[in-house]
C-alpha positions in Angstrom: 14.2 -5.1 12.6 17.2 -5.8 14.8 20.7 -6.6 13.7 24.0 -6.3 15.5 25.8 -5.7 12.2 23.9 -2.5 11.4 25.5 0.7 12.3 23.5 3.4 14.1 22.9 6.3 11.6 21.3 9.5 12.6 19.0 11.5 10.4 21.5 14.4 10.3 24.4 12.2 9.1 22.3 10.5 6.5 20.9 13.9 5.2 24.5 15.2 4.9 25.6 12.2 2.9 22.6 12.4 0.5 22.5 16.1 0.1 26.1 16.1 -1.0 25.2 13.6 -3.7 22.0 15.3 -5.1 23.7 17.0 -8.0 24.9 13.6 -9.2 21.4 12.1 -8.8 19.9 15.0 -10.8 22.4 14.5 -13.7 21.7 10.8 -13.9 18.0 11.4 -13.9 18.2 13.5 -17.0 18.1 10.4 -19.1 14.7 9.5 -17.7 13.1 12.8 -16.8 12.8 16.0 -18.9 16.5 17.2 -19.3 17.4 20.3 -17.3 20.6 22.3 -17.1 22.2 21.8 -13.6 23.8 24.7 -11.9 27.5 24.0 -10.9 26.8 25.2 -7.4 25.1 23.2 -4.8 22.6 26.0 -4.2 19.5 23.8 -4.8 20.6 21.5 -2.0 19.8 24.1 0.6 16.1 24.1 -0.2 16.1 21.0 2.0 18.5 22.4 4.5 16.3 25.4 5.1 13.2 23.3 5.7 10.9 25.6 3.6 7.3 25.3 4.6 4.1 26.7 3.2 1.2 27.1 5.6 3.1 25.1 8.2 3.7 22.0 6.0 7.0 21.2 4.3 7.5 21.1 0.5 8.8 18.1 -1.5 12.0 19.1 -3.2 12.7 17.8 -6.7 16.0 19.0 -7.9 16.2 17.7 -11.5 13.2 19.7 -12.7 13.5 22.4 -10.0 10.1 21.7 -8.5 8.7 22.2 -5.0 5.7 20.0 -4.5 3.0 21.5 -2.3 0.2 19.2 -1.1 -3.0 21.3 -1.1 -6.1 20.6 0.9 -9.5 20.1 -0.7 -11.3 22.7 -2.8 -8.9 23.5 -5.6 -10.5 21.6 -8.5 -11.2 25.0 -9.9 -9.2 28.2 -9.5 -9.5 29.8 -6.1 -7.9 32.4 -3.9 -5.1 31.0 -1.7 -3.2 32.7 1.1 0.3 31.4 1.4 2.4 31.8 4.5 6.1 31.1 4.0 8.4 29.9 6.8 12.0 28.6 6.7 15.1 28.2 8.8 16.8 31.5 8.7 20.3 31.7 7.5 22.5 34.8 7.0 21.4 36.7 3.9 18.9 34.2 2.6 15.4 35.3 1.4 12.7 34.0 -0.8 10.5 35.8 -3.2 7.1 35.0 -4.9 5.7 37.2 -7.6 8.6 39.5 -7.1 7.8 40.0 -3.4 10.6 39.2 -0.9 9.2 37.3 2.0 10.8 36.9 5.4 10.0 33.8 7.4 6.4 34.0 8.7 5.3 36.4 5.9 2.3 35.8 3.8 1.1 36.5 0.3 -2.4 36.3 -1.3 -2.5 34.4 -4.5 -5.3 34.2 -7.1 -6.5 31.4 -9.4 -4.6 28.6 -7.7 -5.8 25.1 -8.5 -4.5 21.6 -8.6 -1.6 21.3 -11.1 -0.9 25.1 -11.1 2.7 26.3 -10.9 4.2 29.5 -9.6 7.9 30.5 -9.6 9.7 31.1 -6.3 13.2 32.7 -6.1 15.9 32.2 -3.6 18.3 35.1 -2.9 21.4 35.5 -0.8 22.5 39.0 0.1 20.3 40.3 -2.8 21.8 38.0 -5.4 19.5 35.5 -7.2 20.7 32.0 -6.6 18.0 30.0 -8.3 14.4 29.8 -9.3 12.2 26.8 -8.7 8.5 26.3 -9.5 6.0 25.5 -6.8 3.7 22.7 -8.1 0.4 22.4 -6.3 -0.8 18.8 -6.1 -3.9 17.3 -4.6 -2.0 14.2 -3.4 0.2 13.7 -0.3 3.9 14.0 -1.1 6.5 11.6 0.3 10.2 12.6 0.3 12.6 9.6 0.7 16.3 9.6 0.9 18.4 6.4 0.9 22.0 5.8 -0.1 21.1 2.3 -1.3 17.9 0.1 -1.5 18.0 -3.6 -2.0 15.7 -6.6 -1.8 15.2 -8.6 1.4 17.3 -6.7 3.9 16.3 -3.2 5.0 18.9 -0.4 4.8 18.8 3.1 6.5 17.2 6.2 5.0 14.8 9.0 5.9 11.1 9.5 5.3 8.9 12.6 5.3 5.2 12.7 4.4 3.5 16.0 3.6 -0.3 16.4 3.2 -2.4 19.5 3.0 -5.7 17.5 3.1 -4.8 15.8 6.3 -2.8 18.7 7.7 0.2 16.5 8.3 4.0 17.0 8.1 5.8 14.1 9.8 9.1 15.9 9.7 12.2 14.0 8.6 12.0 10.5 10.2 14.5 7.6 10.3 13.4 4.6 8.3 14.5 1.2 7.1 13.7 0.6 3.5 13.8 -2.4 1.0 12.3 -3.4 -2.3 9.3 -5.7 -2.0 7.5 -8.1 -4.4 7.9 -11.2 -6.4 11.0 -12.2 -8.5 9.2 -11.0 -11.6 8.3 -7.6 -10.1 12.0 -7.2 -9.0 13.0 -7.2 -12.7 10.8 -4.1 -13.5 12.2 -0.6 -13.5 9.8 0.7 -10.9 9.7 -1.3 -7.8 7.4 -1.4 -4.7 8.9 -0.6 -1.4 8.6 -1.8 2.2 9.2 1.1 4.7 9.5 0.8 8.4 9.4 4.2 10.3 12.0 4.1 13.0 13.0 5.7 16.2 15.0 8.9 16.1 17.9 7.2 18.0 18.0 3.9 16.1 16.9 3.3 12.5 16.6 -0.5 13.2 13.8 -0.1 15.8 10.3 0.5 14.5 8.2 3.4 15.8 4.5 3.4 15.3 3.1 6.5 13.6 -0.3 7.5 12.1 0.0 8.5 8.5 -2.9 10.4 7.0 -6.1 8.7 8.2 -4.6 5.2 8.3 -3.9 2.9 11.2 -1.0 3.7 13.5 1.9 1.4 12.7 5.6 1.4 11.9 5.4 -0.9 8.8 4.1 0.5 5.5 3.9 -0.4 1.8 4.6 1.9 -1.1 2.9 0.0 -4.0 4.3 1.1 -7.3 1.5 -0.6 -9.4 3.9 -0.6 -12.3 3.3 -2.7 -15.4 0.1 -4.2 -13.9 -2.7 -1.8 -13.1 -2.9 1.4 -15.1 -5.9 2.7 -13.1 -3.5 2.5 -10.0 -6.6 1.4 -8.0 -7.7 -2.1 -8.7 -6.2 -3.2 -5.5 -7.7 -0.3 -3.5 -11.1 -0.7 -5.0 -11.2 -4.4 -4.2 -10.2 -3.8 -0.6 -12.7 -1.0 -0.3 -15.4 -3.4 -1.4 -14.2 -6.1 0.9 -14.3 -3.8 3.9 -17.8 -2.6 2.9 -19.1 -6.2 2.9 -17.3 -7.3 6.1 -17.7 -5.3 9.3 -14.4 -6.7 10.7 -11.7 -9.2 10.1 -13.4 -11.8 12.2 -16.1 -12.3 14.8 -15.5 -13.8 18.2 -17.6 -16.4 19.9 -20.1 -13.8 20.9 -20.5 -12.5 17.4 -18.6 -9.3 18.0 -16.6 -8.0 15.0 -12.9 -7.4 15.5 -10.2 -5.8 13.4 -10.2 -4.4 9.9 -11.1 -6.8 7.1 -8.5 -5.4 4.6 -6.0 -2.7 4.1 -6.6 1.0 3.3 -4.4 3.2 1.2 -3.9 6.6 -0.5 -2.3 7.6 -3.8 0.9 9.7 -3.2 3.6 11.3 -5.2 7.1 10.2 -4.2 10.4 12.0 -4.5 13.4 9.7 -4.0 16.9 11.2 -3.4 15.7 14.5 -4.9 14.3 13.0 -8.1 10.6 12.6 -8.9 9.8 8.9 -8.6 6.2 8.8 -9.7 2.9 7.7 -8.2 2.8 5.1 -5.4 0.0 3.9 -3.3 0.7 4.2 0.4 -0.9 1.1 1.9 -1.3 -0.2 5.4 0.5 -3.5 5.9 -1.8 -6.3 7.0 -0.7 -7.9 10.3 -1.7 -8.9 13.8 -2.6 -5.4 14.8 -4.7 -4.6 11.7 -6.7 -7.8 12.1 -6.8 -7.4 15.9 -5.7 -11.0 16.5 -5.1 -12.0 20.1 -1.5 -11.5 21.1 0.4 -14.6 21.9 1.5 -14.7 25.6 5.3 -14.9 25.5 7.4 -15.3 28.7 10.2 -12.8 29.2 13.5 -13.3 31.0 15.0 -11.0 33.7 16.1 -8.5 31.1 12.7 -8.3 29.5 13.7 -10.4 26.4 10.9 -12.5 24.9 11.4 -16.2 25.3 9.5 -17.6 22.3 10.9 -21.2 22.9 9.0 -21.2 26.2 5.6 -20.3 24.8 2.8 -22.7 25.7 1.3 -23.4 22.4 -0.9 -26.1 23.9 -2.9 -23.2 25.4 -5.7 -22.6 22.8 -5.5 -18.9 23.5 -2.0 -18.9 22.1 -3.4 -20.1 18.7 -3.2 -16.8 16.8 -1.6 -17.1 13.4 -1.5 -15.3 10.1 -0.4 -16.7 6.8 -0.2 -15.2 3.3 -0.9 -17.5 0.3 2.2 -17.3 -1.8 1.9 -20.1 -4.4 4.7 -22.2 -5.5 2.6 -25.0 -7.0 -0.3 -25.1 -9.5 -2.8 -26.3 -6.9 -3.6 -25.4 -3.3 -4.9 -27.3 -0.3 -4.4 -30.7 -2.0 -1.6 -31.9 0.4 0.0 -30.6 3.6 3.5 -31.2 2.3 3.4 -28.1 0.1 2.2 -25.7 2.9 5.6 -24.1 3.4 6.0 -23.6 -0.3 2.5 -22.1 -0.8 2.3 -19.9 2.3 4.4 -17.3 4.1 4.1 -17.1 7.8 3.3 -13.5 8.9 2.4 -13.9 12.6 4.1 -14.9 14.7 7.2 -13.6 13.0 9.2 -16.5 11.6 12.4 -15.2 13.2 10.7 -15.7 16.5 9.2 -19.1 16.0 8.2 -21.3 13.0 4.4 -22.0 13.5 2.9 -23.9 10.6 1.2 -26.6 12.7 -2.3 -25.0 12.7 -2.2 -24.6 8.9 -0.8 -28.1 8.3 -3.7 -29.5 10.4 -6.2 -27.5 8.4 -4.8 -28.5 5.0 -4.6 -32.1 6.1 -8.3 -32.0 6.9 -9.2 -30.4 3.5 -7.0 -32.8 1.6 -7.6 -36.1 3.3 -11.0 -36.1 5.0 -13.9 -38.2 3.6 -16.8 -36.3 2.2 -18.8 -37.1 5.3 -16.1 -35.9 7.6 -15.6 -32.8 5.5 -19.3 -31.9 5.7 -19.4 -32.4 9.4 -16.1 -30.6 10.3 -15.3 -27.9 7.8 -17.4 -25.2 9.5 -15.7 -26.0 12.8 -12.3 -25.2 11.3 -13.0 -22.2 9.1 -15.6 -19.4 9.2 -17.6 -20.2 6.1 -19.1 -16.7 5.9 -15.6 -15.3 5.5 -14.9 -17.8 2.7 -18.2 -16.8 1.0 -17.3 -13.1 1.1 -13.7 -13.7 0.0 -14.8 -15.9 -2.9 -17.6 -13.6 -3.9 -15.0 -10.8 -4.2 -12.7 -13.0 -6.3 -15.7 -13.8 -8.5 -17.1 -10.3 -9.0 -13.6 -8.8 -9.7 -12.6 -11.8 -11.9 -9.4 -12.0 -9.9 -7.8 -15.0 -11.6 -4.6 -14.2 -9.7 -6.3 -14.7 -6.3 -7.7 -18.2 -6.8 -4.6 -20.1 -5.6 -2.6 -17.3 -3.9 -2.7 -13.6 -2.9 -5.1 -14.0 0.1 -4.5 -14.2 3.8 -5.6 -16.8 6.3 -5.9 -15.7 9.9 -6.8 -17.3 13.3 -7.3 -15.4 16.5 -6.6 -17.3 19.8 -8.7 -20.4 20.0 -11.0 -19.3 17.2 -11.5 -20.6 13.6 -9.6 -19.7 10.5 -10.8 -16.7 8.4 -10.0 -15.9 4.8 -9.2 -12.3 4.0 -8.4 -10.4 0.8 -4.9 -9.4 -0.4 -3.2 -8.1 -3.5 -5.9 -7.6 -6.1 -3.8 -5.9 -8.8 -4.7 -8.7 -11.2 -8.4 -8.1 -11.3 -11.2 -6.2 -13.1 -9.8 -7.1 -16.5 -6.1 -7.7 -15.8 -6.0 -11.3 -16.9 -2.8 -13.2 -16.3 -4.2 -16.7 -15.8 -7.1 -18.9 -16.6 -10.0 -18.7 -14.1 -9.7 -22.2 -12.5 -11.6 -22.5 -9.2 -10.9 -26.2 -8.9 -7.2 -25.6 -8.5 -8.1 -24.4 -5.0 -9.0 -27.6 -3.2 -10.9 -25.8 -0.5 -13.2 -24.1 -3.0 -13.4 -27.3 -5.1 -14.7 -29.3 -2.2 -17.0 -26.6 -0.8 -18.7 -26.1 -4.2 -18.7 -29.8 -5.3 -20.2 -31.1 -2.0 -23.5 -29.2 -1.6 -24.1 -30.7 1.8 -21.6 -28.3 3.3 -24.2 -25.5 2.7 -21.6 -23.3 1.1 -23.3 -23.0 -2.2 -26.6 -22.0 -0.6 -24.8 -19.4 1.5 -22.9 -18.1 -1.5 -26.0 -17.7 -3.6 -27.9 -15.8 -0.9 -24.9 -13.5 -0.3 -24.3 -13.0 -4.0 -27.9 -12.0 -4.7 -27.9 -9.5 -1.9 -24.5 -8.0 -2.9 -25.4 -7.7 -6.6 -28.0 -5.1 -5.6 -25.7 -3.3 -3.2 -21.8 -3.3 -3.3 -21.6 -5.5 -6.4 -23.8 -3.3 -8.5 -21.9 -2.5 -11.7 -22.5 1.2 -11.5 -21.3 1.4 -7.9 -18.1 -0.5 -8.6 -17.4 1.7 -11.7 -18.1 4.8 -9.6 -15.4 3.7 -7.1 -12.9 3.6 -10.0 -14.0 6.9 -11.4 -13.4 8.7 -8.0 -9.9 7.3 -7.7 -9.0 7.9 -11.4 -10.2 11.5 -11.2 -8.0 11.9 -8.1 -4.9 10.7 -10.0 -5.6 13.1 -12.8 -6.6 16.3 -11.0 -3.1 17.7 -10.7 -1.4 15.7 -13.4 0.1 13.1 -11.2 -0.7 10.2 -13.5 0.8 12.1 -16.5 4.0 12.8 -14.4 4.2 9.1 -13.6 3.9 8.2 -17.3 6.7 10.7 -18.1 8.9 9.3 -15.4 8.5 5.6 -16.2 7.2 5.6 -19.8 4.1 3.6 -18.7 1.3 3.4 -19.5 1.9 4.5 -23.0 0.6 1.8 -25.4 -3.0 2.0 -26.4 -4.2 -1.1 -24.5 -2.6 -0.1 -21.2 -3.9 3.4 -21.4 -7.4 2.1 -22.2 -7.3 -0.4 -19.3 -6.7 2.5 -16.9 -10.1 4.1 -17.6 -13.5 3.8 -15.9 -14.9 3.2 -19.4 -12.8 0.1 -19.7 -13.8 -1.2 -16.3 -17.5 -0.6 -17.2 -17.2 -2.4 -20.5 -15.3 -5.3 -18.9 -17.9 -5.8 -16.2 -20.7 -5.7 -18.8 -19.2 -8.8 -20.3 -18.0 -10.5 -17.1 -20.8 -10.1 -14.6 -23.4 -12.2 -16.5 -20.8 -15.0 -16.6 -20.2 -14.6 -12.8 -23.9 -14.6 -12.2 -24.2 -17.9 -14.1 -21.3 -19.5 -12.3 -23.1 -18.8 -9.0 -26.5 -19.7 -10.3 -25.4 -23.1 -11.6 -23.8 -24.2 -8.3 -25.7 -27.3 -7.0 -27.6 -27.1 -3.7 -28.4 -30.9 -3.5 
């Protein structure tokens, strides 16, 4: 994330710019969120300036509806006693009150009958004069507060990031970040957009800084998935990745059979406040990359100043063979010719700005597309780990992920090892049907399933039969959805998201966001999937 044209912008400068604009943001939001009467003064701005904390963790400040989001820990599904300790940056004459009790910084108060979704009023005074009253809203989800003067597609711009979680006892404080919209051209036209966030160093927003968020991997790059207009459960993607990790002990195995890396991303539902306005429910996801998959790092020479010299990398050394590609289809078919590789795949590692490295993938596609049946049988298992293809294809089948047949998966290779197939982006699954289910449009799957001598069909059948009594049991998959859906409803987060974005509101979308729908869909689909596998030839 380096650019000579980008100005250095400190957190303090950015906060001042954005805080001064909050009243305008709030007024504009009244057309989308429940209308509120704005005070003429900028009093509400100082909720952020005073860094109010409850039990050592900051609050998310939403100015349009005058809400302070407090992320609770576990155990508040039902009303329970809650001891609240208030702290804030002291300023002359400022004090806060809860239930009519003025509280100095560090003071506590015992509250009764607090549960997820509950609200209590909090007042802010100066020299004994009431300035404003907000409501503390207790949520079960982590809260993310974002500020950014502008967000666009492709190029990251500066902003600030803060994550607050009672469950994980985390307050990152206000961090520099680079932020941009992410997603396809179609998703860019939707009102609610997913975000790419890079947590940055305090001294320079253009330089990434690895940080652990919640219980996720330590990294600087993060995804805020808006799941808008696609998955009204919010969790089809997460459930699919949870299943894939459950069936694969790692991203790949080395020559000694030792598992390495993480097979797919993890994530958590969060509530996001952007520029002081509630922005709905987003899934905070890990971003798949070299570190997550534990791919061997390419050995890159450096000059006397320590600058990497990618043009001098010895790619003839097999141990410098690590690559990662994301299938991002531009054609109706895949693996049929090497000439379409750059249209159908995006290079993730090494970073394209460092070096273009499509040769390993071109070689693989050439083999799949052009080899004779005899050569394909003899050589395919030397080029790609068939067990990984079996697991990936089994996940596509069980989740009826039509959107993942020709794209939305990752291909990785570590050092001198084989290629591996890994799951990615399963929003269009479990009953979200955008395309016909056409396995033969993926030439790798077509050849593996149409040429029984590869042994792929036999492997798939054995694996499928085992998984159908474990991770692919209908009840177990539905249970995964139920847990996540309950989580999104406990404190009313899903309802707040619907109010913010007016989605899901129609009867079909609402129904598709329920565990009942998932169960009904699987009741119809799983027998068909069983038959597809059962009918594959073995001779």
